N, C-alpha and C positions, 0 to 999 in steps of 0.2 A: 835792588835787593837780590841777594843770591838765592839759589834754589833751596839751600838748607834753611835760610831765614824764612822763606815763604812756607815751607813745610812746617816749621816750628809754629808759625802763626796759625796755620790751619789746625794743627794738633791742639794748640791752646784754646782756639775757638770751639772746637768740638768738645774739649774737656769742660769748658764753661757751660755749653748747652746741656751736656750730659749731667753736670752737677745741678743745674737748674731743674732738669726733669726729675732727678732723684729727690731733690728737695720738695718739688711739687707732689710727687708720689707719697713721700713721708707725711706731708701735710694732709693730703686727702685720706691717708690711712690712719690718721690720728696717732702717729707713732710715739708721740710724747705724752699721750694721755695716761694718767695714773688711774688705776681701777679701784673702785670702792666696793663695799659690801652693802647690798640692799636686798635682804632675803624675805621670803614669804614663809608662812607657817606650814609645818608638817610636810616638808619636802623630802621625798625619798627617790632614790635611783631605781629605775625599773630593772627587773631581772632579765637575763637572756640577751640584752642588747649591749654589746661592748665595742662595736666597730662603727659607730655613727648612726644617726637617725636624721639624715639630711633634710627630709621633708616628711610632714605629718598632715593628714587631712582626716576630718571626722564627719560622719554622717549626722543627720538631725536626730537620730535615735541612739547616738553614742558609740558607733562603731568606728574605731580609729585604725587607719592604715599608715604604716611607717616604712619608709625606704631606708635600707641600711647597707653599708659596705661600699660607699662611693669611693672610687679612685679618680682623683682629679689632679691634673698637673700642678706641681708646686705645693701640694698639701700632703700631710701625713696620711699614709694608707697602709693596709696589710694585704696579704695574699688571700684573705677570706673572700669567698664568692659573695656576690650581692644577694640580698634577701629582702622579702617583704614580710613585715610582721603585722599581726592583727591584734587589737586590744579592745575588749568590751568595757567601755567606761562605766557601764552600769553595774559591773561586777566588782564588789569590794576588794577582791583579791588583786586586781590590777596587774595581771600577769600576761605579758605579750606572748603570743603564739606565732611561730613561724608558719606562714602559709605554704601549703604544698603546691609546688610548681608542676606544670604539665610535662609529660615525658617528651613531647615533641618540641620542647623549647631548649635552646642552648644556654644552660645554666652556668657553664664554665666561664663564659664571656659576659655574663650578666653584670652590668655596672649601673645600678639605678640611681637616678638623680631626682628631679622634681616629679611629683605625682599629682593626680587630680581624679575626682570621682564624678561620675554622671549616673543619676538614677532615672531610668526610663519611666515616665509617668504612666505609660500604658500597662506595665506589668510589674513595676517596682524592681526590675532587674538592675543590679549594680555593676557598672563598668568601671574598671580601674585603668587609667592612662598613666604610663610610666615612661619618663625620659630615660633612654638607655644609651650607654657609651661603650659598646663592645670595641675593643682595640682603639679606644679614644675617638671613635666615630660618633655620629649623632643620629638617633632614630627614636621613634615613638612606638611603644608596645601597647596594644589594647587587650585587656583581659576581661573575662566575665567572672565575677566573684560568686562562688558556690558556698553559701553560708552553712549548709548542713554538715559539710566535712572540711570546712576551712581550707578551701583550695581555690586555685585560679585556673581558668581555661583560657589558653592563648587564642585570640581571634585574628589578630592582624599585626603586621609590622609595617610602619609607615616611614619611608625615606623620601627626601626631596632636596634638591639643591638649595632651596631657600631655608631649609632646616639644617643648617650646617654646623651650628654650635649651640645647641638648645640647652637651656638651663632649667626653665620651669614651664609649666603648662596649665591651662585651665580648660576643662572639657565643656563643650557647648551642646553636644549631641552624641549619638552612639559612634560617630566617626569624625566629628568636627571639633576644632579647638583653636585657641590662641596660644602661641608659644613665644618665649623670649630667646633671642640669640645674644649670648653674653660677650661674644667676640666677633670681629669683622673678618679676620684672617682665618684660614683653616690650617696653615702650616704651624706646627707646634712651636718652633722657634719664634716665628713672627707673633704668634698669639701670646706666648708667655713672657717674652722679653721686649720686642720692639713695640708692640701695641700698648703694653702697659706703660712703657716709658713715654710714648708719644701722648697718651691720654687724650684722645680725641673722641667726640661724641658720634661714633660710627655704628653703634649696635642698634638693634631694632626688635619689633614685634611682628610676628607673621600670623596670618589667618590661614587655617587649613580646612578644607573639606574635600570630598572626592571630586566635586565639580570645579573647585577653584582654590588656588593657592596664591597668596599675595602678601607683600609687605604692607602693613596697615598703620604703623607708627615707627618713627625713627628719630635719631638725635640723642641717644642715651650713651653715657660714658661706659656703663656696665649694666645692661638690662638684665635684671635678675628675677625676683619673684613676680608672679602675675596672678591675679584673681579677679572675681566678678562680684558685683553688688547683689544682694538678695533679689532685687527686682530685675536683674539682668540688663539694666540700662547703662551701667557704668563699669569700666574695667580699671583696675588699679595695677600700676607697673612700678616696681621698685628699681631705682637707679642707685646701685650700691655705692659707686664712687662719687656720685654727686649728692649723696645724703638726702635724697628726696623720694617721696611717693607721688607719682603722677596720677591724676584723676582724668580719665578719658571717657568721653561720651560715645556710646556705641550707636552706629547708624544702621539703617535697614539693610544696607549692602555689606554689613559687618566691618566697614571702615571705622577707624577710631579717630576722634577729634579731641585735641587737648583742651581741658577745662582749666586746670590749675595744677600746681605742684605744692606739696606740703613738706616743709623741712622737718627732718627727724633727728638731726644732730648726731647720727651714728651711721655705721656702714651696715645697713639692714639687708637681709638676705631674702628669705621667703615671707609671704604675707598670707594670713588666713583671715577669713571674714566671719564674724558671728552672724549666723543666719537669722537670729531673733532681733538683735540690737543694731546690726550693721557695723559694729565696731571692728576696726582693723587691729590685728595682732601680728607683731613682727619680731622675729628672732634676729638679733643684730650682733655685729662684731665691734665692740667698743674700741679696740686697738687691733686693727687688721695686720699690722706689721708683725705682731706676736704670733699670728696664725701662720704667716708666710715663713718666718724664721723659727719655727717651733722649737722651743727649749723647755723640757719638762720641769726644769728648776725655776723657770719664769714663764708659766703657762699663759696661753691666751684666755681672756676672760669671756664672759657671756652677759648679754643684756636683752631684756624684753621690753618692747615699747608698745603701748596701746594708743590708738587714735580714735577719739569719739567725735561724732558730728562732723565727719570729714567734708560733707557737702555744704556746711554752713560757712558763714564769713569768718568764723573764729573756731576752727577745729581745735580740740583739746588733745595735745600730745603729752603723754605721761610715761615716765620711766617706771615700770612696775617691778622690775627685778634687775639686779646687777650682782655679778660675782667676779672675783679676781682670778678665777681659774682653779681654785683649790677644791671647789665642789663640782663644777661642770665647765668644760672647755669648748670654745668655738661654737656658740649657739647659732643655729641657722634657721630655726622655725619656732613659733609659739602658737599653740592651738588650744582652744578652750571647749569644755563641755560642762554645763552647769557651773559649779563652783570649783572645778578642777582645771588646772593649767598644765599642759605638757610642754616641755622645752626640749627640742631636739638639737642635735649637734652634727657637724660635718664628719667628725671621725671619733668622737668620744661616746658618751652614754646618753641616756634619756632621763630627765628629771620630771617628777610629778609633784605639784604643789597645790595647796589650798589657796584660793583667792580670798582675800580679806573682804 
């Protein structure tokens, strides 16, 4: 066989492998899924939020915190700086207010992603943990929330080599948390092209405290949302590209042990936990390919999934909401308070609906 013939065979083999990888990616992204309409009553778009509400978390007394303005490789974004909004769910006006940021904080590079709250039982002080990507790096910011004047006081920036591609976070104490890394590589080209095409279960969950930092769970295709059960005994990790929510048991040394995985049938992003019922609420991407190739004439849709009795032998997975993108695009989180449901998005608006 001549040199030219050998090169031709190699090129053909590479093309075949690449074609298979692309087909696999399209399958995992549900690229052929047609979106339907399954709406809830009295849905309204919240004012003031126009550039995403990637993550939302709500305190037990109805104080909602919303991260906005995420710039993430491969997704639509604007030049608007990142913001944190506050919403009192007990106020019938339902008007989000932008929280005042501290003067000693670099707001120009603020790029907020996942968020989590910790309320100190000793004095009821509220600490807000924010995943931040300045210049596409990864770090965690810890703030103290001052309720009287709707402001944040910056306390600490946390950086660590194991926190290299952080997506979401769940606070465990005033300086400790679990965090998901959604990529294995740190190089932008390897992260956004090579890693996605290879689709290997290389991502992980990290435990952080001032005394110890360690990988506590791994083997995820795209570790995304993370949260904790009301009794603090179990941690939930969403694998976006494997369409599962993993249930992990928390050990005394903060290690996590796999209990089971629950299929959700969608590409779910963040997970919130009802503090009363223990139900899981997930904002999902029913057709993720539409998010990646964003076309305003064929917009990405939104989906909300609820999981009841996740620790039982037969968890109940229910699609609560679905939209084809004409109302709300690219849902990333769903959070409830009472009979109200907030649906946040990666780059669009925020929807508030009544739960039937």
